[in-house]
N, C-alpha and C positions, 0 to 999 in steps of 0.2 A: 504493499500498499502507500510505503514512503517513497518507493522509487515511480510509482504511480504519477503521486501528488508533486514531488520536484518536477515530473515530464511538464504537470501542467502550470507551474510555475515559467518552466521554460516556454511553453508554446504561447503562455500568456505575454510572454516577453519578445518573443518573436512577431506577435500581431504588433505590440507597441511600439517595436523598429518600424515596422512597416510604415507605421501611421504617423510616426515622427520623419521619417525620411520623404513620405508624401508632401506632410506639412512642412517643412523646410523649402523643398522644391516650390510650393505655391505660394510663399512671402512675395508680395510685390514687387515689383522692381523700382516702384517709385519709397519705397521705406529705405532710410537713410542705413549706414552701416552698423553695426550692432556695437554695444560700447563692450560689452564681454564675448569676446572670441571663443568663450566655451557654447554657447547655443548651437555652432555650427557643427560639434562635434560631441554629442551627447549620445550616451548610452543607452539603450532600451532597459537594461538590468535594472540599471542607477534610476532612472524615472520612474519605473514602477516600486521600487525599494523607495522611492522619496514619497511616491503617491501613498502606498500602506503608513509609512510614516506621517504624514502629514494629518491621514483620519485615524489614526490612534489615539485616543485618552487615556490608556492604559499610563502613560508617563506623567500625566497630571497629580498636582496631591491627591487630591479626590477623585481622580480617574474618569472624572467627567467632562475633562475639557481638553479638544484636541485643536492643532493649528484650525482643522476647518471649523469649528465650533464659531470662530469670529472671521472666518474666510470661507464663504460657501460656494461652492460651483456655481450652486444656480441664481447667485447673485454676484457673478462674476467675481466672485472671491472675494466678498465684501459681508457685511450683514443690514438686515434690513428692521429686525425687531426692537433696535433700541439705537438710542442716540450717540452712546459709548459702549465701549465692549465691556465685558462681562466676563469674571475669571471664576478661581475656585472658589469652591466654597461661598457662591454669590459674590465675590468680591465685585468693586466697582473701578474702571479705572479712568482715564480721564481724558481720551480722544475716542473718536470715530475709525474703526478700524479700514484701513485703505484696500481700495480692488487691487488685486495681483493679477495683472495682465503688461506683455509690452517690456519685462522685468531684463531683457535682456539690454535693452535701450536706454538703461538706467544704470547710473553710476554711485546714487545715495539714496539712500534706503529709510522709510519713517518719514513721520510728519517733519521731522527737526532734520532730516539728515545723518541722522546719529551714527546708522551704520556705513559703510564702504562698501559691500559686498554680501551677497545673499547668506555665507556660511556664519558670518559673523552676526547680522541681522537675526537667525533664528534661535540664535543662543540669549537674545533676549526676554523673546516669552516664555521660553523655557523657564529660565530663571526667576521672572518676575512672581513676585509675590500677590500681584493682583490680574496675574495671566494664568499661566499652569503652574507657577510656586511649586517647581519640583529642584533637582539639582543635576547634572551632569553624571555623576556618580549611580545617583536612581535609575538614570535612562539607562547607561550602561549594564546595571545590574538587569535591569529587566530584557535588554536588549540578549545577553547572555543566557537567561535563563528559557529563551522563546523558542522551540523547535523552527516555528515560519522564519524568524529573524535569521537563526542560523544559515537555513537553506537561503534567503533571499540576500544575504551579504557575500555569503560562498558565490550566488551567481552572478551579481554583481560586481567585486571586489577580488574573489578569490581567495578572501581571508575571514577571521572572525568577525563580529561585530565592534566596531572603536568607534567613538564618538567624532573623530576628523570624518572618517567614510559616511557616520549617518547625515552630518551637516553637508557634505558633499552630495549625496544624494536627495538633500530635500532641496539643495540648491539647484538641480539638476531638473526635477519635478516641476520647481519654478520656472525655471528658464524655458523650459518647454510649452508653458502657458502663454501663446501667442495668438491674440486676437488682429484678424485682418479679413473676415468674411461679411461685414456690413454692408448694407444698399449701399452705402456712400463710396466703399471698396470698387463693387461691382459699377457703381457710376463711372469712375475712375478709369476704371477697365473699359469701357463703351459696353459692358453686359446691360446696364439698366438706365433707368434715365429719370429724372428729380421729379417731381410734380410741381406744378407750379409756385406751389405753397414753400414748396422745399427749398426749390431754385432762389426763391426770395428770400427765405430761412438761410441761405448758404450766403446771400449778397451780405444781409444784415451782420452775420458773422465773421465774413470777411473785414467790415467797416470797424467791429467794434470788440472784437473779440481773439481776433487772429495773433495778437502780438503776445499772448501769455499761452496759447492754446493753438499752436501755428500747425497744420496737416504734414503728413498723413497720421501722426502720433497724437495729435491733440493734447502736445502740452510742450514747454521746454523741460520739464522738470527741476526749473528753478527753483526760486523761494521767493516769496513778494508777500507783501502786507495784504489783507484782502477789506479792510476795512471795517472786520467786526470789532466790538468792543468786547474787551475780556471778560469772561464769564467768573462773576464773584466768587462761584462754588469751585471751580475751577482751578482758576489763577494760571491759568497755563500761557506761556509767554514766549512759546512756539521756540524756534531755533538759537533764539538769545541765551535760554537755559544749555544750550551746549555749548556755545562758544563764548558765552559772556559780554559780547561784543554788542552796545547799544542800539548799533544801526541793524541788528539781529531781530529786535524786541517785535514780538506779534509775527513776524515772518513764519511762513509754510511753506512745505510744498506745494507747489500748482500741481493739481490732480490733472489725470488727462478726462478727456470728456467724453470719451468710449466707454459705450453700457450704461449711459446714464440712467435708463427706465430700470436696471437691476441693480443700482448700487444706492438707493436713496437712503438713509438722510444723508442730506450733503453737509459741506466744511468739515473742518478738524475734529468740530463738536458734536455733530449732526443736529444741528439746530434747525436745519430747512428740510421742511418734508417732499418738497416739489420744488420741481424746477422753475416755474412762475414766482415763486417765496424768494428765490437766488437771484432772479431778473431784476425783482421790485429791490433789491438790498444795493443794487447796483444805480437805483435810478436817485433823480437829484432830492426829492423829498426827504432823505433822511440826512442830507447835509454833508455826505460823502464823495461828491461827483468831483471835487476838486481831486481826491486822491482814488477816483475809480479809474481803470483802466480804458473803462467805456469814452469813445470819444464823442457821445452826443447821446441824450435822452433816448428811450426806444419806447415809441409808440405801442398800445395795447394789440394793436394788429399785427406789429412786426416783432411783438414777443411771441404770439404765436406761432408765427410762421420760422420764427427762432427756433421755437422748442420741434415745431416738425422736422426740422432739420439736423437739431440734434437728436432725435429718434432714427434717423440715418445711419447714424453710427454705432445701432446695438447689434450685437453679433450674436443671433440666438445658437448658431451653431456652435460658436465657444461656449457658449453658456449651459448648454445640454451635452454638451461633450461626454459619453460613456466615460471615455480613459481618463476625464478630470474626477470623478464622481468614486462615492466610497468604494473602495473595492470588496466586491462581497463575495469573489470566491474565497478570501481570507477567512471567513466564515465557515465554509465546508474545510477547508484547511485544516482549523484546530478541533472541527467536530470530529472529524477522521483522526488525525493525533491522537484525540482523547480515547477514542475508540480502541485503539491500538496498544 
């Protein structure tokens, strides 16, 4: 039975490799060169190991929180059920979980850019008291006591489980999260056309939003002040907390505008529930127009057209991709292992 199950792991990995190869081949020619060259040589076994790790809650202190708890595939790897992240033992964090996609085109991660690579970034939620609340030693102990992980690490790396290799696998899985099949992409490739409303929305976008959210990634991934007043409960000063440079006070990483229909609530603290609220925030009535990236007020009709365009950036093929979801085959693996 163990040989059979190991073969199942290998077959699943081979299928994943075919998918990844096809995925890379379909990346549009108008995408810029990725900042992480690792995305060009992702190993299918490492990706599958990373997926299992990403969805596994056993590593958290209460064994109820996984990476996917705050980064659900069905929400473009963000969450929608609360404004800021919840962690172990019902603890509450300070920020809204950012969506995860097109990470190979980024070189700073988290809302304040605290991590410069995905391997380092993965350590933060694992060890944070308000996220997963564990230690790396506890993670390693769990890995080494699991027949599933012993097989997966052997398939991926030819070694026993280790923290560096676990982080490498998590990075591989996340680098493989590439969103490129929206209607916008199809229009750029000449396969579809915008409606009149979407076309006008694209014009409004180019006049007002493009400087911070340029296509095709729809973000510079730089840091900026978005005009939001500080939340008196969270007292989050953004990038300043990392750099201690006064110029970075209240600056947060500019998010991509892809997949917005799946990633609400919006902003670093999740204070806005819909796109019209976000656009209203950048209107002159609240006195921040002088600090706003918008070049002129947007009429209500143009707001509707802009929202229609933003919806063309949704990528349901990415959001509902089975290879991103919880690996159900591991349930059968663990059951059969227990029976043997």
